[in-house]
N, C-alpha and C positions, 0 to 999 in steps of 0.2 A: 401507541401512544407512550409518549413520551417518559424513561423509565423515573423515577425522583433518586437524585444522585441522593447518597448517604457522606460519611467522613468516605476524603478522595486515600485510597491509602497508595495506589498507581495507576501510574501508567503507560500505554502501547501503545506505540508507534511506528502504522504502517511505512513505506522508503519510498518511494517513487507518487510525487509528486504530494507526496505528502514533507517528508523534509529534503529531497532533492526536487529540482523541474523538469525530471526527465522524461516525464507525461506528455512533455510538446516536444520532446525526439520521438516517443513512440508516434506519435500523430503522424508526425513525421517521415517515418519508414513505411508509416501503413500506408498514407496516398502515392507515395512511392513504390509501395510494393502491387499497388491496385492497376497502376500507369505502365508496371514495367512487365505484369502478368496479362492483362489485358482482364481487369476481374471487378466487377460491380460491389463491391460492400460494402455496405453501408455506414456512415459513423454513429446509428444506433446498434451495430452488429459489432461494432468497436468496442462502442463505449462498456458492451455488453461481457464483453474479453477481459476487461481490466481487471486486475489484483487474483486473476488464477493463475494457477501452472501453467508451464511452459506444454505439458504433457494431453491436461485437460482443452488449452486453445488447439492443437491441434485435433484433438479427434472430434473434440465438435466440430471444428473446419472441415475435418473429413465428410463428414455427413451435410453438410453446411452446401458443401462446393467440392460433389465427388466427383467431379472435372478440374480439379485445378491438383498442382503437384505439389501439395501443403507444407514438404518437408523446405522445398526449395524457393515455397514465397515467405516461409517461416525464419528461415538461416539468412535471407536473402534482408530482412529486416532488421532481426540479430544483428548483423555484419554493417550495418548500416546504423541503430543505437549505440551500438561499440565501438566502434567507427567516434562518432559522433564527442563518445563517453569519453575516451584513451586523449582527447584534444582538447580536452578540459570547456564540451561547448555546453556548461550546461551551469547553475547555481543554485547555492542554497536556499529554501524556499526563506522568506523574512520571518526573523521572530522567529527560528529556532536556537537559535544560541542563546538566548533572553528567555526561552519557554524553560528550556533543560536547565539550566540555575537557577530558573524559581522554580523548580520542583522538587533540585536538589536542596535549597534554600530550608523551604515544605517538610524537608526529609519522606515527599514521595518518590517511591521508588518509579526504573523505568525499567521497557524493555524494548529492543525491536521484534518485530517481529512483521520479515519479506518475504514472503512467492518466490524472488532472488534468490539464486543459490550464493554461501558464503563468498567464495572466490571474486564475486561478482560488486560480491555489498562492498568488500572491505576495501577492494578498486575504487568506488565512487568514495567513501569515506576519507581515506589514502591520500585521493589529488585532490581536495577538500583539506588537505592536512589536520584531517581526523583519525582519534580509533576509534573504533567500536567501543571498545570493552572503557574505552575512559568516559565516554557519554551515558552507557548504560552500564546495569546493574548485570541484565542480562539481554538473549537473545537468542532466536528461532528464524531458522532458512530452511529454505523447502529441502535440504538434504534433511534437514529433522519432524516434518510431515507425515513420513512415510506412504508418499503417492496424496494424501489429501487434498487439496485446493477449496479455496474458499467460492461460495459462502458457508462450506463444509468450518465450524469454530474450531478445529483441531488446535492448530496452529495459536492460534490467543488464551484457550483453555491451557497451552503446553507452558507457553510465558508467563501466566499467572501460577502457573505449581510452580514455576525455576521462581517463580520471584516469593512463592509463599504467602503469598494473596487469595481473597475469592473475587470472583469477576462480580460480583455484586460490587462491588468499593473499587473496580479501578476501569479506567476509562481507556474504549479504546478511538485512538487518532486515526479518520481514517477518511481517503477521498474516491474511494469507487463504492458503487450500490454493493456491490458483491460481499466488500469486507465490513459494512453496514449490516448488509444482514446474516453476516461471521457473529459480530457483536450482539447483533441480537438475540439471534439464535444460542449464546456461548450463556446469556443472562450478563453481559457485559453493561458499562451504561456509552450507547457509543455517539461521538463524537465525529461528522463529518465536516473536516479542512476542505473546504470546496478549490476544485479544480481546473480542470478541464470539464469535467463531467458535474453539467447541473442539477442537484437533488431533486431525485423522485419524488411523488405521493407516499411509498416505504420510510423512504428515510427522513419526509418531512413529519411523518407522524410516531416516528419510532426514535429517534436521533438532536440530538441539537447541534445546531449547525452554526460554522462558522465560514468569515472567510479570510480569516488570515489566525496564526497562531496565539497572536494575544489575545482569544476570544479563547483560548484554554484557559488563561490565569483568569481573565473574568468566570469563568463556571466553579474552579476550583473554591475561587473566593466569598 
């Protein structure tokens, strides 16, 4: 059941797939890693990894593929993604900057909540000539999550706490099913900005679905 919106006081953004189109880089690296390590890990499993922190991804992969050298596999993926990022092979998602300006104009607080580490997030923003502190009121990174990972809502709850806003009046914008589940479990208003992962039945039942960030403006209006 989609949660009824009240007056919106805050919006919390995921990063990969919501702000930057970096999920395409992860998919490219995933396919290359499957080929290099001669494994057949399917797209459904890949989508299930999205939004989780690196430790949880590796722990689950060790169970799912006990014969695989998981650390080598994931390190290869990380190196591939980091290389593509370092040469600027990614873009800001459409309408992000306009959305931030709209929210600021409405007096709505904003936060970044990403499973990435702070250094990586700062690099991504810097490469696109932005500063996190200049865009968001607050930010939560992997280092702040005490080892917890989506679909655990801890990261979003910490973001709301830092903003001084109640989850029930705060939107969480996510592109992964794990992120949507975390938002639901935390009592937030979930919005799924569709990137590479199509909304499943859970997302359709509990979240507002938008094709790009222009849809967020319509929800708030």
